[in-house]
N, C-alpha and C positions, 0 to 999 in steps of 0.2 A: 601471178601468171599471164594476165592481159597486158600489164603494163610494160613489163620488164622481161618478158618471154621466160619463164621459169617454168623448165621442161620437169622439174624435180616436185614442185607445186601442182602439176597436172597429174602426176603419177600418184602424190598424195592424196588428192581429191579423189581420184579412180579408185584408191585401195580403201579409203574412207566410204565410199559408196557403195562397194561392191568388193567380192572377196578377191579377186585378183585383177590384173591390168588386162587379162584376155575376157574375163566376164565385162568388164566395163566396155571394152572395145565393142564386144557383141552388141551391148545395150547402145552404143553410139552408131553401129549399124542398121539396128532395128529404127532408130529415129530419122536416120538419113533417108531409109527408106518411104516414111512416112511424108517425109519433107519433098519426096520426088528426085532425089539424088540418085540417078540411076545408074551413074559412072562413077561411084565412089566405094571405096572399101577401105575401114578403118583398120588398123593394126596397134597402134599405138595410141594413148590418151594425149600425149604430148604432140604427136606429128610428126616425129623423128622417124626415119625410114627404118623399115621394118619389115619380117614376113610372117605370116601365121603358122599354123600346124600344117596347112595343106600347102603351103607355098606360094600363098598368095601374097602382094606387097600393098603396102599402105600408098593410096593411090587415090585421086579425085581430077575435078576440071574446074576451069575458071567460072562457068554455069553452075555447077554444083555449089560451089564455094559463094557465088551470090545467094544461092536459094538459102545456104544456111545462114548468110548473113542477115538477109531479110528477115527470117525467122527469130534471129538471135535478138536483133534490136527491137522487136517487139518487147522485150523484157527490159523494164525501166532500169532494173540495177543493173543489167549486163551493159546498157546503153551509156548509163551514167560512168560506169568504169571505164569502160573502152574510149570513153570521150574525153576522160581527165587528164590533162598534162602530166600530174604527178599525184602522188596517194602515199599518205603515212599511214606506216601501219604498227600497232602497237603489240610488242612479243611479251609472253608471261616468263618463259625459261629460257635463256636468260631475259630479265627483264630489260628491255630495250627499245628503242624508236627508230624505225627504217623508212625512209622516203625513198619511194622507186618512182623513176622517172620513165615516161611512156616514150618508145622507141620510135612511134609515129610520127614523123615530122611535119606530116600534114596539117595536125593538129594546130600548129603555129603557123604554117604557110599557105594555107587554103581558107577562104572563106568559108564559114558554116560545115567545117569538118567535124564528124560527130564520131568518127571510129576508122577501120575496126581492128585491124590485127596484121603486123610484119610477121614474116617467117623466112628461114632459111635451112636447107640443108644443102650437103655435097651433091644429092641427087637432082633436088627441085630446083637449086638456084635462089636466088632472092625471087619472094613472093608477097605479094601485098593486096589486102582486101581494104578498101576505103570505103568511106560513105561520107555524103555531104548532104545538107538540107537548106534550101533556100526558097521563101516564100511558099512554104507548105510542099514541095517537091522533095523528096529523098532518093537521093541515084547512088547506086553502088558500083563500084567499079573493081574490077579483078585483074591482076596478072600474074603469071608465073613463069620464073625462070628470065625475069625481066631486069638486066643490069641498071636500067636508068628508070626504076618505078616510079620515083618522085614525079619525075617529068611527065612520065606516060599516064601517070593518074590526074596530074594537073590537065592535060589535055584532053583525056577521056571526060572528066568531069565537067570541063568547059563546054566540050562538044554537047553532053547530054543536056546541059542547063541551056544552050542554043535553039535545043529541038523540041522544048516544053514551052506551055502557056498557061496563065491561071485562067480557069472557066467557072464562072459564078452561076450555081444552080438556082436559077431565078422561080420562085413561085408564088411572090407577093401579090402578083397580077391575077391571081384565080379566084373567081368570084363565081358560087353557083347558089342556085336557089332549090330546096326540095320541099316537099309536103311531110308535115307533122301529122302523126296519128295520137289522137288521145289527149290533145291540147287545145285550149281557147287560141292559140298560135297556130296556124293553118300552114304557115311556110316560114322555113327557115332559111338564112343566108349562109352560106360558108364563106370561110376566109383561108386562102392556102398562104404559105409563110416560105422563105427562102430556104434551101438546103447546105447553104455555106459554098465554100470555095473549093474545087478539086484542081487537080495539074493534069492536063491532057498534052498528047503530042500535036504540034502546030498543024493546024487546019482539021483536027477531028472536032472541035466544037458545034460544027455543022452538022454533025452525024448524031448528036446527043439526042434520045427521044425521051420527053417528058409524058409521063403517064399519070394522070389524076384518078385514083381509086375512092369514089365517092358512093355513098349508099342512094339507093332510089327513093328511101323515105326515111324519116326518123320516128321512133317511138318516145313518145313524152314517159318521163322528165327528161329534158336536156338541158344542162348545165351552159351557161355562158363561157366561151373559151373551152368547153369539152371537146375534147379529139373525137371527131366522128368519122374520120377518113385517113389518105395518106398520098402524098406526090411523092413519086419515085423516077429517077432519072436514070437511063441505062444508055451504054454505049457498046454496040456491038452483043448486046444480050446480057453484059456484065453491068450490076449495079453499081451506080457510082455514089449514090447518098438518097436520103428520102428526108420528107418535113411533113409536120402534121397539116392535117385540115381540121379547121376548128369550126364549131359553132359561134355565129357573130353575136347572138343573142340567147335567152333564155327561153324555154318551154315548159311551163308549168304542166302537172296533170289536170285534165278536165275535170271540176268538181263532180261528183256522182249525182246524179238527180236523185230527191228523195222519193221512197218508194210511197205505194198508196198508204199501207200500214203506218210509216213516219208522217205523212200528211196527215194523217186524222188523229192519231195518237200521241204523236210529238217522238 
């Protein structure tokens, strides 16, 4: 289905999962709504042109297809399949082995390409959803009714990668001290850590806000290396990443002073 565009395979999967093609299309539309695909209406599981009982056609937009691709690529099995140049499949009846070749030429032509899917109908023309990943940045391009889709996607992805840059979520420089309650260790040093690397639009790094969430004090016992807080990085209110804030040392419990009875009678 994903490599050789098997419409029969799409219909077979739909019938296996639901009682009819229509009920599976309804499930597709429910999922589309969850993903925010506001301008999409599915009629056929395969994507072929069609109309439902109300006369509504099978339709979508480039933006909605990008939303769908982003969600699908989060599934590692899907990503592995759509990024495979070919795949050998074993059949039981009759016993045979068939190798299917992926129709997506960008897998061989574009560095970092990881999918996604070609498509064609007479009404929609040549359609292509592609994705490529470089240095941790995953970009998705979509064209509909585009005769020169291979060239168009190369240009779109090249432009996209020229507009982003890596950004280090630096937190290793964070050093704090907080008081400790219930321990002979009265003050504890806290250490931050880095949150890894993210990809941002060019020039957006200066707008990243780092917020350190640290306790005002700690209760003993505290283990060395124990996470006691968190560092978070935000861009325009959206969380980019987080990293732990840990105790630099240990703070054991204060030994309880013996009572008068214990001092007198052991």
